C-alpha angles and dihedrals in degrees: 000000000000113000093021127107120245112248106241098150134075113256116272131199109265124234118254109280115253134173120278094017106182106232119352093077090055095047093237099129147359125281115270123247122233092241094059130084117221116220093227113089096222091072088064093209122138124184123195108209119192112244138161124294090016146316119316112211131192092033106153115202131184119240090242092058093079118100108287094029121181098251093232120139109241109176113205119252114278093018096122122111095315113127119253104199097172091066096051104031094085089063090075098033096107100070091103094054092100094048091049090058098038090124091065096051124097095215108015094174090061103032101046099055094042096043094044094050093047092047092050091047093049097046092043091054091049095047095044092048089050091053092048093048093047090052091048096049105034132052117247094238090056092049090054092051099112099196099032097245090150090065097036095266095307130124111278090217089052091062089060097042122108132248096358139355088240089076089072093045094050092043092050090049094053092042091053091048090049093052090047093049090048090055092045089053100049103030098058092050091050091049090048092052091050091049094049092050090057093231093138110031099205091054095061092103090065091059091077122090144147125313091261091056099258109153099233099164093041089051091055092052092047091049090052091052090050091049090054089056091049093050090056085068095194123100090197090061098042098044097068091048093051090044092056094052096046094043092048090049092053092042093055092045090055091043092052092051093048094047093048090051095047092048091049092218113185093232093059106090111151116196096207103101095202095054120124129173091237089067090057092046091050091050091049091050093049092049092049092048092049091051092059093040091055096046124333095199092050088049093053092047092048092050091048091051091048091051092050091049091050093050090047092052090046092051104037109011140037096093087162115059110229098173099248119206093246090062091050089049089051091052091052092047091049092050091049092048093049091051090051090053089058092061095083146340117288118266121245091245090058096050115126133156111275102192130215104188114198112202132178124229126210129221091283090052093249123138111262097210111030089173087076089066090046089056089048090054090051089058093056092109086084089070091213138135119291123196119178110199138176137184127224122195119232138047128317095237093053101037104036093108090050090051091053092050091048091050092050090049092051091048092052091050091047090052092048092049092042094239110163108207148076135297127220130178121184130188118220138166089247137010095245095059091042093055090046091054092050093050091050103041109028116116131029127263112309091353098082135134121265098180131054120206119197138157125249113260096252117210094015091148092060095045111116088197106063091194092094097065092034088058088051093054091047087052089054090050094049094049089050091050091048092049090241126148116242128211118190117190111206119199088013091172088069094053113114123255124230091262094058124090130202108213092189142352141099139275104215122204118196102201103190100146123029107243102173097282100289091127088062096042096056097059089046090056093045093053089061088068120083092237094062100024096108095045118105123224122236126184121203119191126186121233131183123241094257094050124102099249095183093054091043091055091048092050093048092049090052090048091053090048091056089046088054091234120137113215143134115252126212128173118213117200119216137165117267091239090056094061102026094100092050092058095039097100093043089055091050090059094049104043141033120274093242092056090046092056091052093048094046093049106120128211122233093258092049091049091052091047092052096046100038114077119228119274109280100058131260104306090071091059093050098213116171121242095265092049091050090052087063090060097046138263096293138040102224122114098238091056092050091047093054095041098059106164123224118267092267092058091042088064089055091051090051091051093050091048089053091050092051094048094046092046091053091053094043094049090048093052104030108027091116096042118122091223134008122202119199138179110254114218119221124261121264118270091227111068090213088076096054094104092049088051091056090049090051092055092043093053092043092059101037120136093016121120104207121018131174114194111205126198117180122222096216095247101078112089120172109201135174087264097054 
């Protein structure tokens, strides 16, 4: 009958009838047997057919594909005019063949562009003409017949071939072998070059080969990868995987060209006169779109694998620097950011400690106190700039190799202590000038240091050469003149390393002079590190006898609450004469000198109380020898009364008295503290009092294990908004 299929098959048992059966109700095909798997997914039947080399599952076949099929053309669902890139992408996958064998070409710059363009033009003409001829000779419904049922399971091209269909079979076989041999020729050499360059460390074994340069080991790995694709035995499964790799390769090639052009790097000089970066950007966009059109989940997995490989190469490989595009992009971004920083001064909310760490190197160019870098690493919560610098004495021509060794030693120590920053070693005729140059010139543009971290000159009293502690005082003066904050770590050898942990303890802050809040910020940053995380913060402030200590404690607690800093607050009451010298310089900055002289004028009783030691003679005060020399040779009252020093020396006595009194209170409250932070008074204006200044700081910090002296630069302001 017209419209019915001829019965050329033995009868088969029909499937159980169910609603909406696709064809039996319409009389368009025979009933399906229970041992056959329909191609359409709604039949939910899967047949595993034994094949060589194994079983092939999930092979959906149409009912008409059995021997003796009907010959009707049943296109699979969704096989209309939608594009199928995985099937056709491999046609243009050989455009990188010339680049892969660039090492074997005599003039690669001339041969690769010409050969690639001609090859693409030739193959494109052949493939496009094939598509046009197929469309002109064969009906569309037949072309969309996936299993060739319209031609009894044969190749549709074979029906048009002359003189025999075997011409197409043999030609396809040799074409496939040629494409495979081409890949096996270029891919192993590319893998061998990557392995020899040391880009991926675990692939180094594949860089070896025969004496004539043949990549034997790389060929074996490539053959294994090809065999895996053959064992899959399903072009539908292999095509998306191949498509992802080829499309990603072309996408990154176009991306690299576009980035190099936009960055205007001097080493990017393309010879093609008609090149424009928009062409590369268009090619990259098309490749990315095709990846997601082919298979969005395969595209995501491929991009994830590419990202992991890049991070692995960045972390473990890349022994040879090839100038990757990401580094060039980083340089451009850094330049742009530095120029933006020059537009105006930083806001108070953005203030953070930018450290310049001054270290000293020994004769072997090793850092004398590595604990200073450990402490620097523990302050990394500030997320600021870190520059570790050192000074070598001599001339640049004579000591340049020593400077390089010192820089390498500092870099190794920075890496061991996990200090993220920069290293700088300068050579100067003397240490004083070298440190001055570092303080003035370190940093770049708006990215400059605002805080200097140094160690206390240990053993300065026993130094025959007084230049060591004189250099330290000049450093204090220069940081003050440059409005830089100064951190001085005393007893730095006792500071904890990054491997130590404090299970309990306190970080005590003695807030005697308001310096903008930096004394409170530093413990907050330290407690973010695992070394100091379990330490509690205590703040001691000094009040005079006539102050309202209760209200002062309440105000300070409220201030800390607004600063979002958790700490215990304690107010220590002291006589005004005991702390007058400590606040002397702060007062000089705030008021006129004439008013200062009136305020600092002492009565007779106050003068006697400052000069006369407490009852019980000198050993109870604990003044060092140099401090006692300021008071006279003896400790009796008549001697002190007769030996009244001039006003200049009386200021030194007042300072030493302040140091002794404050030290007694600090030791009483904070002797067991893990770290003590103190305000550091400024150096004397007259250089004749430099030695007395060192004595003052020494007495102030006696009997304390770890001390950090903090001197603000006047620019750091920690507010409730920062």
